[in-house]
C-alpha beads as a LAMMPS data file, in Angstrom:
LAMMPS data file: protein, C-alpha beads

323 atoms
322 bonds

1 atom types
1 bond types

-500.0 500.0 xlo xhi
-500.0 500.0 ylo yhi
-500.0 500.0 zlo zhi

Masses

1 110.0

Atoms # bond

1 1 1 -98.743 453.499 -81.532
2 1 1 -101.907 455.242 -82.697
3 1 1 -103.962 456.766 -79.561
4 1 1 -106.612 454.928 -78.024
5 1 1 -109.935 456.808 -78.772
6 1 1 -112.634 456.352 -75.933
7 1 1 -115.943 455.131 -76.488
8 1 1 -118.726 456.864 -74.698
9 1 1 -121.000 454.797 -72.281
10 1 1 -123.301 457.450 -71.661
11 1 1 -126.798 456.608 -73.533
12 1 1 -125.538 453.743 -75.586
13 1 1 -127.114 453.454 -79.093
14 1 1 -129.639 450.509 -79.065
15 1 1 -129.353 447.739 -81.626
16 1 1 -132.858 448.962 -83.393
17 1 1 -131.638 452.536 -83.808
18 1 1 -128.416 451.333 -85.267
19 1 1 -130.626 449.555 -87.868
20 1 1 -132.563 452.753 -88.598
21 1 1 -135.659 451.003 -87.391
22 1 1 -138.141 452.667 -85.087
23 1 1 -138.387 451.356 -81.474
24 1 1 -140.541 447.955 -80.941
25 1 1 -142.361 450.018 -78.288
26 1 1 -143.245 452.372 -80.715
27 1 1 -144.360 450.096 -83.184
28 1 1 -146.443 448.215 -80.842
29 1 1 -148.254 451.128 -79.311
30 1 1 -149.135 452.451 -82.694
31 1 1 -150.530 449.153 -84.016
32 1 1 -152.706 448.441 -80.980
33 1 1 -154.173 451.893 -80.986
34 1 1 -155.210 451.564 -84.833
35 1 1 -156.512 448.178 -84.281
36 1 1 -158.878 449.487 -81.047
37 1 1 -159.911 452.422 -82.953
38 1 1 -160.861 449.902 -86.107
39 1 1 -162.517 447.775 -83.536
40 1 1 -164.718 450.418 -81.855
41 1 1 -165.908 451.906 -85.434
42 1 1 -167.120 448.177 -86.371
43 1 1 -168.550 447.827 -83.196
44 1 1 -170.633 451.311 -83.235
45 1 1 -171.895 450.300 -86.975
46 1 1 -172.674 446.794 -86.109
47 1 1 -174.885 448.075 -83.113
48 1 1 -176.410 450.820 -84.994
49 1 1 -177.791 448.610 -87.687
50 1 1 -179.307 445.895 -84.775
51 1 1 -181.107 448.925 -83.127
52 1 1 -182.511 450.108 -86.421
53 1 1 -183.622 446.346 -87.431
54 1 1 -185.077 446.056 -83.739
55 1 1 -187.118 449.222 -83.730
56 1 1 -188.542 448.484 -87.474
57 1 1 -191.794 446.689 -87.486
58 1 1 -191.697 443.118 -88.547
59 1 1 -192.393 442.268 -91.957
60 1 1 -195.246 439.494 -92.548
61 1 1 -193.921 436.330 -94.049
62 1 1 -196.028 435.060 -96.774
63 1 1 -197.026 431.593 -95.814
64 1 1 -196.648 429.269 -98.662
65 1 1 -199.483 427.544 -99.719
66 1 1 -200.124 424.302 -98.004
67 1 1 -199.358 421.472 -100.445
68 1 1 -202.074 419.225 -101.119
69 1 1 -201.000 415.814 -99.285
70 1 1 -202.131 412.990 -101.414
71 1 1 -204.293 410.403 -99.755
72 1 1 -203.088 406.993 -99.355
73 1 1 -205.603 404.493 -98.541
74 1 1 -204.552 401.995 -96.050
75 1 1 -204.661 398.552 -96.841
76 1 1 -207.016 396.720 -94.632
77 1 1 -205.262 393.462 -93.387
78 1 1 -208.829 392.415 -92.308
79 1 1 -209.974 389.902 -94.359
80 1 1 -213.486 390.192 -95.530
81 1 1 -215.664 387.688 -94.057
82 1 1 -218.345 387.876 -97.051
83 1 1 -217.917 387.028 -100.551
84 1 1 -216.341 389.722 -102.527
85 1 1 -218.366 390.068 -105.667
86 1 1 -218.607 392.341 -108.546
87 1 1 -221.079 395.050 -108.926
88 1 1 -223.669 394.722 -111.399
89 1 1 -223.499 397.090 -114.402
90 1 1 -224.710 400.525 -113.330
91 1 1 -227.662 400.326 -115.523
92 1 1 -228.801 397.189 -113.759
93 1 1 -228.211 398.706 -110.321
94 1 1 -230.347 401.514 -110.980
95 1 1 -233.218 399.536 -112.290
96 1 1 -232.944 397.302 -109.379
97 1 1 -233.135 400.741 -107.011
98 1 1 -236.008 402.079 -109.025
99 1 1 -237.956 398.812 -109.065
100 1 1 -237.636 398.534 -112.755
101 1 1 -236.160 395.124 -113.145
102 1 1 -236.166 393.195 -116.220
103 1 1 -239.436 390.849 -116.623
104 1 1 -239.765 388.419 -113.521
105 1 1 -239.353 384.853 -114.150
106 1 1 -242.399 382.835 -113.847
107 1 1 -242.416 379.462 -111.534
108 1 1 -242.706 377.630 -114.462
109 1 1 -239.642 379.154 -116.133
110 1 1 -237.868 378.626 -112.957
111 1 1 -238.933 375.093 -112.683
112 1 1 -237.703 374.528 -116.130
113 1 1 -234.354 375.938 -115.580
114 1 1 -233.439 373.779 -112.586
115 1 1 -234.750 370.671 -114.304
116 1 1 -232.407 371.399 -117.083
117 1 1 -229.569 371.781 -114.668
118 1 1 -230.492 368.757 -112.929
119 1 1 -230.378 366.662 -116.284
120 1 1 -227.305 368.058 -117.246
121 1 1 -225.590 367.377 -113.908
122 1 1 -227.402 365.046 -111.753
123 1 1 -225.021 365.059 -109.123
124 1 1 -222.813 368.451 -108.968
125 1 1 -219.726 368.614 -106.590
126 1 1 -217.632 371.691 -105.671
127 1 1 -214.267 372.257 -106.778
128 1 1 -212.402 372.871 -103.566
129 1 1 -210.703 369.552 -102.638
130 1 1 -211.244 368.267 -99.183
131 1 1 -211.676 364.870 -97.087
132 1 1 -213.912 366.054 -94.350
133 1 1 -215.686 369.190 -93.029
134 1 1 -212.564 370.570 -91.338
135 1 1 -210.349 370.274 -94.719
136 1 1 -213.366 371.784 -96.469
137 1 1 -213.911 374.584 -93.949
138 1 1 -209.958 375.740 -94.205
139 1 1 -210.112 375.367 -97.868
140 1 1 -213.346 377.782 -98.117
141 1 1 -211.495 380.220 -95.654
142 1 1 -208.444 380.231 -98.092
143 1 1 -210.430 380.292 -101.284
144 1 1 -211.612 384.170 -100.402
145 1 1 -210.493 386.243 -103.156
146 1 1 -208.573 383.022 -104.753
147 1 1 -209.393 380.585 -107.346
148 1 1 -210.115 376.909 -106.406
149 1 1 -207.612 375.763 -108.510
150 1 1 -204.988 377.919 -106.798
151 1 1 -206.326 376.807 -103.294
152 1 1 -206.222 373.116 -104.244
153 1 1 -202.559 373.675 -105.207
154 1 1 -201.724 374.921 -101.726
155 1 1 -203.769 372.411 -99.642
156 1 1 -202.564 369.065 -101.225
157 1 1 -199.245 369.484 -99.705
158 1 1 -200.564 371.194 -96.517
159 1 1 -203.341 368.507 -95.831
160 1 1 -200.509 365.925 -96.108
161 1 1 -198.908 367.215 -92.814
162 1 1 -201.784 369.077 -91.050
163 1 1 -205.493 367.819 -91.740
164 1 1 -206.891 368.011 -88.166
165 1 1 -207.598 371.370 -86.000
166 1 1 -204.763 370.134 -83.407
167 1 1 -202.266 368.983 -85.889
168 1 1 -202.971 372.685 -87.933
169 1 1 -202.224 374.299 -84.253
170 1 1 -199.057 372.453 -83.971
171 1 1 -197.859 373.231 -87.355
172 1 1 -198.135 376.896 -86.419
173 1 1 -198.971 380.374 -88.095
174 1 1 -195.240 380.578 -89.712
175 1 1 -194.943 377.362 -91.264
176 1 1 -198.486 377.675 -92.521
177 1 1 -197.570 380.624 -94.376
178 1 1 -194.879 378.684 -96.079
179 1 1 -197.730 376.322 -97.461
180 1 1 -200.299 378.650 -98.616
181 1 1 -197.858 381.823 -99.638
182 1 1 -199.272 381.416 -103.340
183 1 1 -202.632 382.647 -102.440
184 1 1 -203.701 386.192 -102.050
185 1 1 -203.735 387.422 -98.368
186 1 1 -202.014 384.522 -97.255
187 1 1 -200.858 386.287 -93.773
188 1 1 -204.452 387.120 -92.987
189 1 1 -205.573 383.735 -93.724
190 1 1 -202.887 381.910 -91.901
191 1 1 -203.687 383.634 -88.479
192 1 1 -207.504 382.986 -89.139
193 1 1 -206.961 379.382 -89.945
194 1 1 -204.617 378.837 -86.878
195 1 1 -207.167 381.057 -84.855
196 1 1 -210.030 379.042 -85.628
197 1 1 -208.349 375.784 -85.374
198 1 1 -207.432 376.576 -81.636
199 1 1 -211.127 377.538 -81.245
200 1 1 -212.398 374.252 -82.731
201 1 1 -209.991 372.224 -80.298
202 1 1 -210.869 374.427 -77.125
203 1 1 -214.547 375.036 -77.806
204 1 1 -215.894 372.050 -79.880
205 1 1 -213.393 369.016 -79.173
206 1 1 -211.860 369.425 -82.735
207 1 1 -214.979 369.215 -84.603
208 1 1 -216.561 371.648 -86.952
209 1 1 -220.014 372.714 -85.537
210 1 1 -222.964 371.966 -87.388
211 1 1 -224.577 375.315 -86.738
212 1 1 -224.483 378.708 -88.756
213 1 1 -223.761 380.979 -85.583
214 1 1 -221.132 378.999 -84.195
215 1 1 -219.595 378.673 -87.755
216 1 1 -219.965 382.805 -88.248
217 1 1 -218.101 383.206 -85.230
218 1 1 -215.193 381.403 -86.106
219 1 1 -212.267 383.660 -87.470
220 1 1 -212.324 384.505 -91.113
221 1 1 -215.599 382.857 -91.613
222 1 1 -218.700 384.666 -93.145
223 1 1 -222.111 383.878 -94.190
224 1 1 -221.180 382.490 -97.614
225 1 1 -218.443 380.386 -95.918
226 1 1 -221.080 379.374 -93.549
227 1 1 -223.238 378.437 -96.241
228 1 1 -220.934 376.329 -98.190
229 1 1 -219.516 374.034 -95.287
230 1 1 -223.619 373.515 -94.080
231 1 1 -224.276 372.535 -97.459
232 1 1 -221.398 370.605 -98.645
233 1 1 -220.201 368.912 -95.378
234 1 1 -223.695 368.652 -93.781
235 1 1 -226.142 368.529 -96.556
236 1 1 -228.422 371.684 -95.526
237 1 1 -230.154 373.435 -98.504
238 1 1 -228.409 376.601 -98.257
239 1 1 -227.082 378.634 -101.147
240 1 1 -223.810 380.387 -100.665
241 1 1 -223.761 383.700 -102.968
242 1 1 -220.543 384.010 -104.467
243 1 1 -219.087 386.523 -107.022
244 1 1 -220.816 383.963 -110.026
245 1 1 -223.677 383.485 -108.918
246 1 1 -224.297 387.279 -107.690
247 1 1 -223.471 388.312 -111.438
248 1 1 -225.797 385.323 -112.810
249 1 1 -228.841 386.415 -110.507
250 1 1 -228.559 389.919 -111.629
251 1 1 -227.793 389.254 -115.304
252 1 1 -230.284 386.462 -115.819
253 1 1 -232.822 388.162 -113.903
254 1 1 -233.799 385.111 -112.052
255 1 1 -232.882 386.869 -108.358
256 1 1 -231.993 390.471 -108.691
257 1 1 -230.410 392.147 -105.773
258 1 1 -227.891 394.731 -104.785
259 1 1 -226.037 392.648 -102.174
260 1 1 -224.984 388.970 -102.005
261 1 1 -227.492 388.550 -99.296
262 1 1 -230.430 390.252 -101.183
263 1 1 -229.812 387.596 -104.099
264 1 1 -229.427 384.851 -101.560
265 1 1 -232.996 385.862 -100.028
266 1 1 -234.295 386.073 -103.477
267 1 1 -233.187 382.669 -104.682
268 1 1 -234.436 381.243 -101.266
269 1 1 -237.717 382.633 -102.342
270 1 1 -238.115 381.266 -106.060
271 1 1 -236.171 378.089 -106.158
272 1 1 -238.204 374.937 -105.657
273 1 1 -237.073 372.909 -102.524
274 1 1 -236.347 369.669 -104.187
275 1 1 -233.507 371.547 -105.981
276 1 1 -232.261 373.631 -103.237
277 1 1 -229.693 371.178 -102.243
278 1 1 -227.582 371.480 -105.392
279 1 1 -228.845 374.772 -106.353
280 1 1 -225.653 376.349 -105.151
281 1 1 -223.399 374.311 -107.107
282 1 1 -225.298 374.283 -110.412
283 1 1 -225.451 378.257 -110.279
284 1 1 -221.795 378.751 -109.690
285 1 1 -220.609 376.132 -112.095
286 1 1 -222.769 377.687 -114.687
287 1 1 -221.763 381.074 -113.775
288 1 1 -218.065 380.017 -113.693
289 1 1 -218.112 378.345 -117.122
290 1 1 -220.672 379.761 -119.088
291 1 1 -222.296 383.105 -117.869
292 1 1 -218.759 384.320 -117.454
293 1 1 -218.257 388.205 -116.354
294 1 1 -216.662 388.751 -119.866
295 1 1 -217.801 387.364 -123.243
296 1 1 -220.386 384.837 -121.522
297 1 1 -221.101 381.673 -123.671
298 1 1 -224.648 382.424 -124.403
299 1 1 -224.583 379.736 -127.393
300 1 1 -223.861 376.957 -124.847
301 1 1 -225.880 378.108 -122.363
302 1 1 -228.782 375.766 -121.546
303 1 1 -231.310 378.500 -120.384
304 1 1 -230.516 381.080 -123.004
305 1 1 -234.142 380.861 -123.960
306 1 1 -235.258 381.487 -120.443
307 1 1 -232.620 384.169 -119.720
308 1 1 -233.898 387.916 -119.514
309 1 1 -230.812 389.493 -120.001
310 1 1 -231.591 391.850 -122.969
311 1 1 -227.975 391.509 -124.358
312 1 1 -227.808 387.970 -124.607
313 1 1 -226.559 386.697 -127.756
314 1 1 -228.667 383.580 -128.213
315 1 1 -232.315 383.081 -127.713
316 1 1 -232.373 379.476 -127.871
317 1 1 -231.143 376.418 -125.849
318 1 1 -228.471 374.306 -127.500
319 1 1 -229.744 371.188 -129.436
320 1 1 -230.275 368.558 -127.153
321 1 1 -231.304 370.277 -123.781
322 1 1 -233.630 368.778 -121.798
323 1 1 -237.303 370.518 -121.761

Bonds

1 1 1 2
2 1 2 3
3 1 3 4
4 1 4 5
5 1 5 6
6 1 6 7
7 1 7 8
8 1 8 9
9 1 9 10
10 1 10 11
11 1 11 12
12 1 12 13
13 1 13 14
14 1 14 15
15 1 15 16
16 1 16 17
17 1 17 18
18 1 18 19
19 1 19 20
20 1 20 21
21 1 21 22
22 1 22 23
23 1 23 24
24 1 24 25
25 1 25 26
26 1 26 27
27 1 27 28
28 1 28 29
29 1 29 30
30 1 30 31
31 1 31 32
32 1 32 33
33 1 33 34
34 1 34 35
35 1 35 36
36 1 36 37
37 1 37 38
38 1 38 39
39 1 39 40
40 1 40 41
41 1 41 42
42 1 42 43
43 1 43 44
44 1 44 45
45 1 45 46
46 1 46 47
47 1 47 48
48 1 48 49
49 1 49 50
50 1 50 51
51 1 51 52
52 1 52 53
53 1 53 54
54 1 54 55
55 1 55 56
56 1 56 57
57 1 57 58
58 1 58 59
59 1 59 60
60 1 60 61
61 1 61 62
62 1 62 63
63 1 63 64
64 1 64 65
65 1 65 66
66 1 66 67
67 1 67 68
68 1 68 69
69 1 69 70
70 1 70 71
71 1 71 72
72 1 72 73
73 1 73 74
74 1 74 75
75 1 75 76
76 1 76 77
77 1 77 78
78 1 78 79
79 1 79 80
80 1 80 81
81 1 81 82
82 1 82 83
83 1 83 84
84 1 84 85
85 1 85 86
86 1 86 87
87 1 87 88
88 1 88 89
89 1 89 90
90 1 90 91
91 1 91 92
92 1 92 93
93 1 93 94
94 1 94 95
95 1 95 96
96 1 96 97
97 1 97 98
98 1 98 99
99 1 99 100
100 1 100 101
101 1 101 102
102 1 102 103
103 1 103 104
104 1 104 105
105 1 105 106
106 1 106 107
107 1 107 108
108 1 108 109
109 1 109 110
110 1 110 111
111 1 111 112
112 1 112 113
113 1 113 114
114 1 114 115
115 1 115 116
116 1 116 117
117 1 117 118
118 1 118 119
119 1 119 120
120 1 120 121
121 1 121 122
122 1 122 123
123 1 123 124
124 1 124 125
125 1 125 126
126 1 126 127
127 1 127 128
128 1 128 129
129 1 129 130
130 1 130 131
131 1 131 132
132 1 132 133
133 1 133 134
134 1 134 135
135 1 135 136
136 1 136 137
137 1 137 138
138 1 138 139
139 1 139 140
140 1 140 141
141 1 141 142
142 1 142 143
143 1 143 144
144 1 144 145
145 1 145 146
146 1 146 147
147 1 147 148
148 1 148 149
149 1 149 150
150 1 150 151
151 1 151 152
152 1 152 153
153 1 153 154
154 1 154 155
155 1 155 156
156 1 156 157
157 1 157 158
158 1 158 159
159 1 159 160
160 1 160 161
161 1 161 162
162 1 162 163
163 1 163 164
164 1 164 165
165 1 165 166
166 1 166 167
167 1 167 168
168 1 168 169
169 1 169 170
170 1 170 171
171 1 171 172
172 1 172 173
173 1 173 174
174 1 174 175
175 1 175 176
176 1 176 177
177 1 177 178
178 1 178 179
179 1 179 180
180 1 180 181
181 1 181 182
182 1 182 183
183 1 183 184
184 1 184 185
185 1 185 186
186 1 186 187
187 1 187 188
188 1 188 189
189 1 189 190
190 1 190 191
191 1 191 192
192 1 192 193
193 1 193 194
194 1 194 195
195 1 195 196
196 1 196 197
197 1 197 198
198 1 198 199
199 1 199 200
200 1 200 201
201 1 201 202
202 1 202 203
203 1 203 204
204 1 204 205
205 1 205 206
206 1 206 207
207 1 207 208
208 1 208 209
209 1 209 210
210 1 210 211
211 1 211 212
212 1 212 213
213 1 213 214
214 1 214 215
215 1 215 216
216 1 216 217
217 1 217 218
218 1 218 219
219 1 219 220
220 1 220 221
221 1 221 222
222 1 222 223
223 1 223 224
224 1 224 225
225 1 225 226
226 1 226 227
227 1 227 228
228 1 228 229
229 1 229 230
230 1 230 231
231 1 231 232
232 1 232 233
233 1 233 234
234 1 234 235
235 1 235 236
236 1 236 237
237 1 237 238
238 1 238 239
239 1 239 240
240 1 240 241
241 1 241 242
242 1 242 243
243 1 243 244
244 1 244 245
245 1 245 246
246 1 246 247
247 1 247 248
248 1 248 249
249 1 249 250
250 1 250 251
251 1 251 252
252 1 252 253
253 1 253 254
254 1 254 255
255 1 255 256
256 1 256 257
257 1 257 258
258 1 258 259
259 1 259 260
260 1 260 261
261 1 261 262
262 1 262 263
263 1 263 264
264 1 264 265
265 1 265 266
266 1 266 267
267 1 267 268
268 1 268 269
269 1 269 270
270 1 270 271
271 1 271 272
272 1 272 273
273 1 273 274
274 1 274 275
275 1 275 276
276 1 276 277
277 1 277 278
278 1 278 279
279 1 279 280
280 1 280 281
281 1 281 282
282 1 282 283
283 1 283 284
284 1 284 285
285 1 285 286
286 1 286 287
287 1 287 288
288 1 288 289
289 1 289 290
290 1 290 291
291 1 291 292
292 1 292 293
293 1 293 294
294 1 294 295
295 1 295 296
296 1 296 297
297 1 297 298
298 1 298 299
299 1 299 300
300 1 300 301
301 1 301 302
302 1 302 303
303 1 303 304
304 1 304 305
305 1 305 306
306 1 306 307
307 1 307 308
308 1 308 309
309 1 309 310
310 1 310 311
311 1 311 312
312 1 312 313
313 1 313 314
314 1 314 315
315 1 315 316
316 1 316 317
317 1 317 318
318 1 318 319
319 1 319 320
320 1 320 321
321 1 321 322
322 1 322 323
């Protein structure tokens, strides 16, 4: 039996030493020391840079040139209460402003012109369809910046359900918009029609007042609209100046003016009283179908020989024109 060898228990060999690896304590200690040194170096370097930037004079930043903002014109939701008219040519306006207008019409020429209008159309009528002063008032308010034909298409069905102020108020703004949505500015016009209808019910017992001041106080009603109602509904000899009459007055020279009101005043001065009741309709129809904005039909104009417009294309009235 071989002899038994005694294993020493003094200072036993650790497992890590048996594998030839350094102790864990030594490894951890060395790693922590190295990491601390690296952090210290990085921190010191960073603080040095921060101090340098702080002590340095701040550089001025170049301010970018402000961008030009586009001007956006706000669309007015308020409906103009006067007629929207085209301005006459600049040359004509300059001449009017300087007092160098075309040769003035004589009283005999004006008499001749309206005598011809009366002979050609003894009983002129407006083209807005209506049955009474109220429906006329509504149609006139709706006709601002719109054609009479377009208004008639909308008011036909509308007046079947609401032809009185009370019925219009009961219809309401929202439903009214559905009837007139094919007309320009229908949102604002709907508000005005409901508001004026409410005022007619509350202040005038549902009747349209026969008074200029009262009419012009209604929402959406201006001088031109009031003139139309006074003339057509109540037989007053008023002359409403719209875009057609404004153009005709300046182009022919019969009533030149820089504004619709100036043209109206001039027409009231020169038109003989016996023709004033129908003067508005004669002039508006003549401006709409003969003395048009573009390509005026001078060859069909019954006052071509009297017209002072230097660019007219005819110097004589058509054959058969009453003298």
